[in-house]
N, C-alpha and C positions, 0 to 999 in steps of 0.2 A: 506493499500499501505507500503511494507518494502521499507524503505529507504538504499541508497547505504551506507556501511561503509565510512568513511571521512578517507581517507590516511591522510590528513594534521593534523588529530589530534593525529598521533603516535607521541610519544615523546621518547627519549632517557634521562635517569637519570643515572648522575653517582655519586659514593660514594665510601668509604673504608670501611671497618673493621678492625680490631684490630688485629684479627686472624682467619684462615681458617675455626674452629669450628664456630664461631658467622657468621661469612660472610654465611656458607651452612644452619644454622637456620634462619636468616634473608632471606635468598632467600627461602627456603621453605614454610614459613609464609606467605610472598608476594604472591608465586604461588598460595598458598590452598586458600588465602584470594580473590583472581581474582583481585588485586591490578596491578600484572606484569604477561605477558606474557610468557616472558623469562629474566634469568639471567646467565649472564656469569660472573664467577669467575676467576680473573686474578692471575699469580702468583706472589708472593710477592713482591713488591717494597717499595724501601727506600722515605720517604715523609720529606722533610726539610721544616720546617714554624716557623714563630715567635710566640711565645705564652707568654704571660706576662712579655713581654720586652726581652725576649729571644731566642736566636736562638735553635730548637729542633730538633730533628730525629728520626723517630718510623718506623718500619716494617709496613706496612699495606698490606690488599687483596684490590685491586681494583675491585668493583662492576660496571658491567654496565647492566644497566634495562632496557628492550623496556616495553613502556606502553601505556596509552593515556591520553589525556587531561581531561577526565571526571572522570579519579580518581587520577590527579596528587594531589591533593590537600591530600585525604586520603593517598595516598602513601607518601608524604612527612611528614605527622603527624605520621605516622605508624612507618616510619625510626627512628623519633626523639623518639619515645617511646621506640622503641627496640634497639637503640644505646647507648653504654656507654659512648660516648663524650658528654660533656655540647654544644659543637658546632660540630655537627658533618657534613661533606662537603655533601651536596646535591646540584647538578647543574644539571638543565634539560635545556635540549636541543631538539628546534624543529627538525624532520625529515622534508626535502624535496622533499623526493622522496623515490623509493624504487620497488623492486619488487612485485608486486599488490596482489598475492596469501598471499604471507607472508604478508604485509601489513594488510589485510584482517583477518588473524589469529590471529593478534595481539588485532584488534578490536573486535573481538570474544572471545577471551581468557581474557578480560577486561570487557567483558561486564552482567556478572553475580556476582557481588559483594559478599563475603562471609561475616559474621558479624567477624570483628576482633579479638573479646571476644571469640567466641567459638574456632577459632584455635589454641589460645594461651594455 
């Protein structure tokens, strides 16, 4: 018996990249490795933050990643490997609902995990 996809397993992960080229590279790799179903790259934003006791500002590309709980740890680990920042922003948010066919697609798209070392 095939179990139904669990819509409450769908997650949204927020992160940023320092430039569009790297954001595209990260997005392509995560999709190829089935760690994400879809990644939206936004227009540049100005991030203002405290680092090493100083107020810093940097232009970044926001990334919105749709994924599932069963690949969450691998996704977070892979983002840390691919990202140039010492401490990249990675925030995981649960999805409480949505259009069922889309949520089914997110679950299906992240069900066949590829070997990250092969896609690199």
